[in-house]
LOVEXLUM-427645 format. One line per 5 residues: number of its first residue (from 1); their letters; for each residue z negated, x, y negated of N, C-alpha, C. Coordinates in steps of 0.05 Angstrom, whole numbers, always signed. Each point is the difference from the previous one (the first is absolute). Example, Ala and Ser with C-alpha at 12.3 -4.5 7.8 and 13.67 -1.06 7.14 Angstrom:
1> as> -156,+264,+114,+0,-18,-24,+0,+18,-24 ~ +14,-7,-21,-1,+16,-24,-14,-15,-22
//
This chain:
1> mlrdk> -3,+17,+22,+5,-13,-24,-2,+19,-26 ~ +13,-15,-19,-4,+11,-26,-29,+18,-10 ~ -9,-26,+6,-34,+1,-13,-12,+28,+12 ~ +5,+1,+34,-17,+27,+12,+27,+27,-7 ~ +25,-4,-4,+16,+29,-14,-17,+1,-18
6> llarm> -1,-13,-17,-14,+4,-44,-26,+20,+13 ~ -14,-17,+17,-28,+9,-2,-9,+24,+19 ~ +28,+9,+18,-6,+28,+20,+10,+14,-26 ~ +20,-1,-11,+15,+16,-27,-22,+4,-18 ~ -14,-13,-10,-25,-1,-20,-20,+13,+14
11> admgd> -8,+6,+19,-24,+13,+17,+6,+24,+1 ~ +37,+8,+0,-1,+30,+12,+5,+14,-32 ~ +7,-18,-15,+0,+19,-26,-28,+2,-9 ~ -25,-13,-1,-20,+2,-5,-16,-15,-21 ~ -17,+14,-21,-12,-13,-22,+18,-10,-20
16> spdyr> +31,+21,-3,+24,-13,-21,+17,-4,+9 ~ +12,-16,+19,+11,-8,-6,+30,-10,-14 ~ +26,+13,+16,+21,+0,-14,+17,-19,+3 ~ -3,-27,-16,+9,-29,-6,+34,+5,+2 ~ +6,+27,-18,+31,-7,-6,+18,+9,+28
21> rlaee> -19,+23,+21,+7,+2,+24,-2,-28,+20 ~ -20,-9,-3,-9,-26,+12,+26,-20,-2 ~ -3,-6,-25,+25,-29,-7,+30,+23,+14 ~ +10,+23,-13,+22,+3,+13,+0,+2,+31 ~ -15,+21,+20,-6,+4,+25,-4,-28,+12
26> vlgvr> -18,-15,-6,-8,-25,+13,+8,-22,-10 ~ +9,-11,-22,+4,-27,-12,+38,+7,-4 ~ +6,+24,+3,+33,+0,-7,+3,+5,-37 ~ -20,-5,-11,+9,+0,-28,-1,+32,-8 ~ +21,+7,-22,+8,+23,-3,-11,-8,-24
31> gappd> -2,+35,-17,-6,-1,-28,-26,-15,-15 ~ -6,-13,+9,-22,-13,-14,-13,+10,-10 ~ -10,-9,-28,-26,+24,-13,-24,-8,+12 ~ -13,+20,-7,-26,-1,+10,-20,-30,+3 ~ -1,-14,-23,-12,-23,-6,+11,-22,+17
36> larrl> +27,-7,-9,+14,-15,+22,-4,+3,+29 ~ +2,+37,+11,-9,-3,+28,-27,-9,+13 ~ -8,+2,-18,-30,-8,+6,-5,-28,+5 ~ +7,-10,-18,-3,-31,-5,+24,-20,+24 ~ +24,+25,+10,+12,-13,+17,-16,+7,+28
41> vdqal> -12,+24,+2,-14,+7,+25,-31,-21,-1 ~ -4,-5,-6,-28,-27,-15,+7,-22,+17 ~ +25,-9,-12,+8,-29,+11,+3,-1,+25 ~ +21,+25,+4,+6,+2,+41,-24,-12,+12 ~ -20,+15,-9,-25,-3,+16,-16,-21,-3
46> vvedr> +3,-12,-24,-4,-34,+3,+14,-13,+9 ~ +16,+2,+4,+32,-17,+10,-10,-3,+37 ~ +2,+31,+3,-14,+6,+26,-21,-13,+16 ~ -17,+5,-18,-32,-17,+8,+2,-26,-4 ~ +19,-13,-10,+3,-31,+0,+16,-8,+27
51> rttwq> +18,+22,+2,+10,-6,+27,-19,-6,+28 ~ -6,+26,-7,-24,+2,+30,-16,-22,+0 ~ -9,-18,-22,-15,-25,+4,+13,-25,+7 ~ +24,+5,-6,+18,-26,+2,+12,+2,+32 ~ +3,+24,+10,+9,+2,+25,-30,+0,+26
56> rager> -23,+0,-8,-28,-11,+19,+4,-19,-16 ~ +4,-16,-16,-7,-25,-2,+23,-21,+11 ~ +25,+14,+9,+15,-14,+10,-5,-3,+27 ~ -5,+26,+13,-11,+5,+33,-17,-23,+5 ~ -21,+1,-21,-20,-21,+10,+8,-28,+4
61> icraa> +19,-7,-20,+7,-33,-5,+19,+9,+19 ~ +14,+6,+8,+19,-4,+25,-13,-3,+29 ~ -15,+20,+3,-17,-4,+30,-14,-26,-2 ~ -10,-14,-19,-8,-24,-4,+14,-27,+6 ~ +20,+12,-19,+25,-31,+11,+11,-7,+20
66> paaag> +3,-32,+6,+9,-1,+17,+33,-6,+9 ~ +7,+7,+20,+31,-7,+4,+6,-22,+3 ~ -6,-15,-11,+18,-26,-5,-2,-15,-34 ~ +20,-26,+2,+8,-2,-28,-16,-18,-18 ~ +5,+11,-24,-22,-2,-18,+9,-1,-32
71> vyvlr> -20,-4,-20,+9,+7,-28,-28,+15,-3 ~ +4,+22,-18,-20,+21,-8,+5,+12,-23 ~ -33,+9,-15,-11,+6,-25,+2,+25,-5 ~ +8,+24,-13,-15,+18,-6,-17,+8,-24 ~ -22,+7,-3,-17,+5,-11,-6,+25,-13
76> dsegt> -20,+6,-19,-4,+35,-4,-29,-1,+2 ~ -9,+17,-4,-27,+5,+12,-16,-26,-21 ~ +1,-8,-10,-19,-18,-27,+13,-21,+7 ~ +16,-10,+17,+15,-31,+14,+5,-13,-17 ~ +24,+18,-15,+18,-5,-23,+26,-7,+25
81> alyvg> +14,-28,+2,+25,-3,+15,+20,+18,-16 ~ +21,+17,+22,+21,+17,-4,+24,-12,+0 ~ +0,-15,+27,+25,-13,+10,+0,-19,+14 ~ +11,-10,+8,-1,-31,+23,+24,-1,+8 ~ +6,+2,+25,+21,+0,+19,-12,-17,+27
86> kainl> +23,-10,+22,+4,-2,+19,+20,+13,+23 ~ -2,-6,+20,+4,+18,+27,+1,-15,+32 ~ +17,+10,+12,+5,-9,+19,-28,+15,+21 ~ -4,+20,-16,-16,+14,+18,-12,+18,-17 ~ -28,-2,+0,-22,+12,-22,+5,+29,+3
91> rrrlr> -10,+3,+23,-4,+29,+3,+24,+15,-6 ~ +24,-2,+2,+22,+9,-2,+8,+8,-28 ~ -5,-22,-11,+5,-2,-29,-17,+23,-9 ~ -22,-12,-3,-23,+20,-12,+9,+26,-3 ~ +5,+10,+26,-3,+29,+20,+39,+3,-24
96> ahfss> +8,-13,-4,+32,+6,-18,-16,+5,-26 ~ -11,-20,-17,-20,+4,-18,-2,+26,-9 ~ -23,+15,+25,-8,+25,-7,+12,+22,+17 ~ +24,+1,+7,+13,+29,+6,+3,+16,-14 ~ +4,+26,+10,+0,+23,-20,+23,-2,-11
101> krwqs> +24,-12,+6,+22,+3,-20,+6,-14,-27 ~ -32,-29,+7,-3,-14,-23,+4,+16,-28 ~ -29,+11,+15,-13,+17,-35,+15,+9,-19 ~ +26,+7,+2,+17,+21,-15,+13,-33,-22 ~ +3,-23,+10,+13,-25,-18,-17,-11,+1
106> lkpel> -25,+4,+4,-28,-25,+2,-6,-12,-36 ~ -5,-17,+4,+3,-11,-35,-35,+11,-1 ~ -14,+6,-26,-16,+8,-6,-24,-8,+5 ~ +5,-28,+3,-24,-21,+4,-13,-4,+30 ~ +27,+8,+16,-10,-3,+29,-15,+25,+14
111> sraan> +1,+23,-24,-10,+24,+12,-32,-7,-1 ~ -3,-21,-16,-34,-6,+5,-8,-24,+27 ~ +20,+1,+14,-8,-29,+19,-22,+18,+13 ~ -25,-17,+9,-17,+11,+8,-10,-13,+27 ~ +14,-32,+3,-16,-13,+19,+21,-23,+9
116> aewti> +3,-9,+6,+16,-22,+8,-15,-33,+21 ~ +7,-24,-14,-1,-22,+15,+21,-19,+9 ~ +1,-21,+21,+24,-14,+8,-21,-16,+13 ~ +26,-26,-6,-3,-21,+28,+23,+3,+16 ~ -6,-15,+25,+16,+3,+19,+23,-28,-6
121> vgsel> +18,-3,+6,+17,-34,+8,+17,+6,+12 ~ +8,-29,+15,+18,-3,+16,+21,-8,-3 ~ +12,+1,-20,+26,-7,-12,+12,+16,-29 ~ +30,-4,+2,+11,+11,-32,-15,-15,-21 ~ +11,-22,+4,-14,-19,-21,-21,+7,-8
126> eallr> -22,+0,+17,-30,-4,-11,-1,+29,-14 ~ +15,+26,+6,-1,+26,-2,+12,-1,-35 ~ +22,-19,-6,+12,-5,-19,-24,-8,-22 ~ -14,-21,+12,-14,-16,-25,-27,+15,-2 ~ -6,+17,+20,-31,+9,-3,+13,+29,-25
131> eamli> +15,+13,+7,+7,+18,-20,+4,-7,-30 ~ +16,-24,-2,+3,-10,-26,-24,-6,-16 ~ -16,-12,+15,-25,-7,-13,-22,+11,-7 ~ +1,+28,+24,-21,+20,-5,+21,+22,-31 ~ +28,+2,+4,+9,+15,-34,-7,-20,-15
136> aklkp> +6,-28,-1,-14,-9,-30,-30,-6,-1 ~ -21,+10,+26,-28,-8,-7,-14,+23,-12 ~ +21,+27,+8,-20,+31,-1,+20,+14,-21 ~ +33,-3,-3,+15,+9,-19,-9,+30,+2 ~ +14,+3,+24,+3,+35,+11,+14,+14,-21
141> avnvq> -11,+24,-7,+17,+15,-19,+26,+14,+12 ~ +11,+4,+26,+18,+8,+9,+18,-27,+7 ~ -3,-12,-1,+11,-27,+6,+19,-11,-18 ~ +20,-8,-3,+15,-3,-28,-13,-25,-2 ~ -5,-17,-19,-19,-28,-15,+25,-7,-2
146> igspg> +7,-30,+15,+22,-8,-10,-17,-34,-5 ~ +10,-22,-7,-8,-29,+1,-5,-15,+14 ~ -8,-20,+4,+2,-17,+28,+33,-8,+7 ~ -6,+7,+20,+37,-15,+16,+7,-32,-11 ~ +16,-2,-21,+4,-22,+1,+26,-6,+6
151> lltrv> +4,-27,+0,+26,-23,+11,+27,+14,-6 ~ -5,+6,-30,+26,+10,-18,+14,+20,+4 ~ -20,+21,+7,+9,+25,+16,+11,+8,+25 ~ -3,-26,+16,+18,-3,+26,+16,-20,+6 ~ +22,+11,+12,+21,-21,+11,-7,-4,+26
156> lpral> -5,-31,-9,-15,-15,+26,+13,-24,+6 ~ +11,-12,+21,+3,-27,+11,-21,-13,-9 ~ +12,-29,-17,-17,-13,-13,-15,-23,+21 ~ +18,-3,+29,-23,-5,+16,-18,+1,+10 ~ +0,+29,+1,-22,+16,+1,-28,+4,-14
161> vrdvv> +5,-6,-27,-25,+1,-15,-3,-23,-2 ~ -27,-5,+21,-12,-16,+0,-31,+5,+20 ~ -17,-29,-5,-22,+13,+7,+6,+7,+36 ~ -21,+16,+10,+10,+8,+35,-28,+12,+11 ~ +4,+1,+35,-31,+7,+3,+21,+20,+12
166> vvvps> -8,+28,+11,+19,+14,+15,-29,+13,+20 ~ +14,-4,+23,-20,+13,+14,+12,+24,+12 ~ -20,+26,+0,+4,+23,+10,-16,+13,+16 ~ +4,+29,+16,-17,+7,+13,-29,+9,-20 ~ -22,+9,+22,-27,+1,-18,+1,+28,+18
171> aesds> -25,+16,-16,-6,+23,+7,-15,-1,+24 ~ -14,-27,+0,-16,-5,+26,+18,-12,+15 ~ -7,+7,+34,+30,-12,+22,+2,-29,-1 ~ -36,-11,-3,-7,-27,+9,-3,-20,-13 ~ +22,+8,-37,-4,-7,-24,+42,-8,-4
176> velva> -5,-24,-30,+28,+14,+0,-6,+5,-35 ~ +7,+0,-18,-3,-1,-30,+23,-22,-8 ~ -10,-26,-24,+12,-20,-4,+9,+14,-36 ~ +22,+6,-4,+4,+7,-27,+16,-23,-14 ~ -25,-12,-22,+12,-23,-19,+1,+4,-19
181> arvdg> +36,-9,-7,+8,+12,-26,+4,-24,-14 ~ -3,-7,-30,+1,-21,-15,+26,+2,-14 ~ +21,-23,-16,+17,+15,-8,-14,+9,-38 ~ -20,-13,+0,-10,+11,-35,-7,+15,+4 ~ -5,+21,+32,-15,+37,-5,-19,+2,+17
186> pvaiq> -21,-11,-2,-18,+7,+15,+10,+4,+34 ~ -19,+21,+11,+2,+4,+29,-30,+6,+14 ~ -3,-14,+26,-26,+2,+14,+10,+6,+19 ~ -19,+19,+22,-3,+10,+24,-29,-15,+22 ~ +22,-15,+18,-29,-10,+11,+9,+21,+32
191> rtrrn> -25,+1,+4,+0,+15,+36,-12,-22,+16 ~ +24,-8,+16,-17,-17,+20,+0,-4,+33 ~ -17,+3,+11,+6,+5,+28,+14,-18,+21 ~ +16,+8,+12,+20,-7,+18,+0,-24,+25 ~ -33,+4,+1,-10,-23,+28,-7,-27,-22
196> gadla> +8,+4,-31,-4,-24,-9,-29,-11,-5 ~ -18,+20,+1,-21,-8,-8,-10,-7,-29 ~ +13,+19,-20,-6,-7,-23,+28,-20,-18 ~ +16,-2,+18,+19,-24,-18,-2,-18,-11 ~ -31,-20,+11,-1,-31,-25,-10,+17,-28
201> vhsrr> -23,+21,+3,-2,+7,-23,+27,+16,-20 ~ +5,+14,+15,+23,+9,-16,+23,-11,-11 ~ +9,-20,+23,+23,-10,-12,-5,-20,-22 ~ -28,-13,-6,-9,-18,-26,-3,+30,-17 ~ -5,+22,-6,-7,+19,-12,+42,+4,-15
206> ilkff> +4,+1,+20,+43,+8,-10,+2,-24,-15 ~ +0,-25,+12,-3,-24,-17,-8,-1,-28 ~ -20,+12,-3,-9,-5,-27,+5,+18,-17 ~ +8,+23,+9,+15,+25,-15,+27,-18,-10 ~ +14,-12,+10,+28,-1,-1,-5,-29,-19
211> rgvlm> -23,-8,-5,-9,-29,-17,-13,+13,-22 ~ -7,+29,-7,-14,+17,-23,-29,+3,+0 ~ -3,-6,+21,-31,+2,+7,-5,+38,+2 ~ -11,+19,-9,+5,+21,+5,-20,+6,+22 ~ +7,+18,+29,-9,+8,+12,-25,+18,-7
216> pvrfs> -20,+3,+10,-21,+16,-6,+15,+27,+15 ~ -18,+23,-21,+10,+34,+6,-1,+0,+34 ~ -26,+0,+0,-5,-1,+28,+21,-1,+31 ~ +13,-15,-10,+31,-8,+21,+30,+11,-9 ~ -1,+3,-33,+24,+1,-7,-1,+25,-28
221> fegst> +20,+1,-1,+8,+20,-25,+6,-6,-19 ~ -2,-7,-34,+23,-21,-11,-13,+19,-34 ~ +23,-6,-13,-16,+6,-32,+26,-13,-19 ~ +2,+28,-27,+17,-17,-16,+26,+14,+15 ~ -3,+18,+9,+28,+15,+13,+16,-28,+18
226> vlapl> +27,+3,-11,+13,-25,+22,+22,+22,+21 ~ -20,-12,+23,+25,+14,+20,+10,-16,+17 ~ +12,-25,+0,+11,-20,+18,+27,+9,-6 ~ +12,+18,-19,+28,+16,+0,+3,+8,+27 ~ -19,+26,-2,+6,+15,+23,+2,-20,+32
231> vfswl> -15,-19,-1,-1,-16,+28,+28,-7,+4 ~ +13,-16,-15,+16,-7,-9,+36,+20,+7 ~ -4,+25,-15,+19,+22,-1,-2,+1,+29 ~ -24,+10,+12,-2,+3,+35,+10,-23,+11 ~ +1,-17,-2,+16,-18,+14,+24,-1,+6
236> vgrga> +7,+7,-22,+35,+0,-6,+8,+21,+24 ~ -12,+30,-9,+6,+20,+19,-15,-1,+22 ~ -12,+22,+2,-15,+12,+26,-17,-19,+17 ~ -4,-15,-19,-8,-18,+14,+4,-35,-2 ~ +29,+9,+7,+8,-26,+2,-8,-21,+34
241> natrl> +6,+12,+14,-13,-13,+25,-22,-8,-2 ~ -20,+7,-14,-30,+0,+1,-8,-34,+4 ~ -13,-12,+16,-21,-27,+3,-8,-12,-26 ~ +12,-11,-13,-12,-13,-14,-8,-40,-11 ~ -12,-6,-11,+1,-32,+0,-3,-5,-27
246> dpaei> +14,-21,-6,-3,-7,-32,-17,-26,+5 ~ -23,+5,-26,-23,-22,+3,+6,-22,-10 ~ +22,-1,-20,+17,-30,-3,-5,-15,+16 ~ +12,+10,+27,+1,-31,+17,-23,+5,+31 ~ -20,+8,-12,-29,-1,+14,-12,-19,-13
251> psake> -6,-23,+5,-17,-19,-13,-24,-1,+1 ~ -19,+16,+16,-28,+9,+5,-8,+21,+6 ~ -23,+3,+6,-17,+29,+3,+2,-3,+30 ~ -7,-26,+21,+9,-1,+28,+27,+4,+9 ~ +20,-8,-19,+26,+0,+16,+11,+36,-5
256> lanrl> -13,+13,-28,+3,+32,-6,-7,+18,+32 ~ -26,-14,+3,-8,+16,+24,+7,-4,+24 ~ +7,-21,+12,+21,-12,+19,+25,+16,+3 ~ +13,+3,-21,+26,+14,-2,-11,+32,+5 ~ -15,+9,-16,-6,+33,+4,-17,+5,+34
261> aalfr> -17,-17,+14,+0,+5,+20,+23,-7,+23 ~ +21,-11,+3,+17,+6,+7,+14,+24,+3 ~ +6,+5,-36,+12,+26,+3,-15,+22,+5 ~ -28,+0,+3,-13,+22,+9,+1,+10,+34 ~ +4,-25,+19,+4,-9,+24,+31,+9,+10
266> derlf> +17,+7,-17,+26,+9,+11,+1,+31,-11 ~ +12,+23,+28,+5,+19,+5,+10,+13,-17 ~ +22,-17,-10,+19,+14,-22,-7,-10,-29 ~ -23,+5,-1,-14,-14,-29,+20,+26,-17 ~ -8,+20,+2,+11,+17,-22,+30,+17,+4
271> herle> +16,-2,-15,+22,+9,+1,+3,+24,-20 ~ -12,+4,-25,+1,+28,-11,-31,+16,+12 ~ +15,+31,+0,-28,+9,+4,+5,+30,-15 ~ -28,+14,+13,-6,+21,-19,+17,+21,-11 ~ +21,+6,+29,+21,+24,+2,+17,-7,-27
276> qw> +5,-24,-10,+21,-2,-12,-1,+16,-24 ~ -24,+9,-10,-8,+5,-33,+22,+21,+1
//
């Protein structure tokens, strides 16, 4: 490493290191004035110290990360969010973030990455929504900050811009995720078990959501961010074969529960797979 080379040459030079020689022989900078050469050497040592810290943090984070699909947040040592991303394989993606070849082109903010947290997801749609929600909530320095994904900026068939319940896989093998999206923007996610044990309660919650009654935070995520266009866009593209229900065609919570129960019993329930990401 560059830091080790600098320290070794400085040790050879004793108490009065020749910074011009160090700059030339180790840093490849020729003809630098003494003051500039000393600053260059000092800066190189600081950068290399940060690199070592960054690499060690990366090794620790990647050891703990699961080889599963999810959404992740990189944070600095004070807990400030630096970057939000999604991945089919969290461990592989995080290893790419901290690979040695990334250092030279690394954005300065990411050199402060010290910790990571993640949420395992069961589908691409859930990952898209949770990533967008976290970016809007945390405003991480490295992510491009954009406004809410509006319908006017997306070319969507009018027939698809309607209230919808999309049934997607869950990170828990015995459950599914019900993604409810309203035309006016809000989105909620409800995890429910495939054996139907929760369907009566969860079906009532879903229909209340479409009637404008906001769900408690404990089982959904909502806010000022308009996320429904992400759902509609996904249904046009990669989620074209996803299972969905039209709440306008369902007169009661009991009927919604019955339809979902029939879907859950079907072995062909999920058409979209994580491998499509």
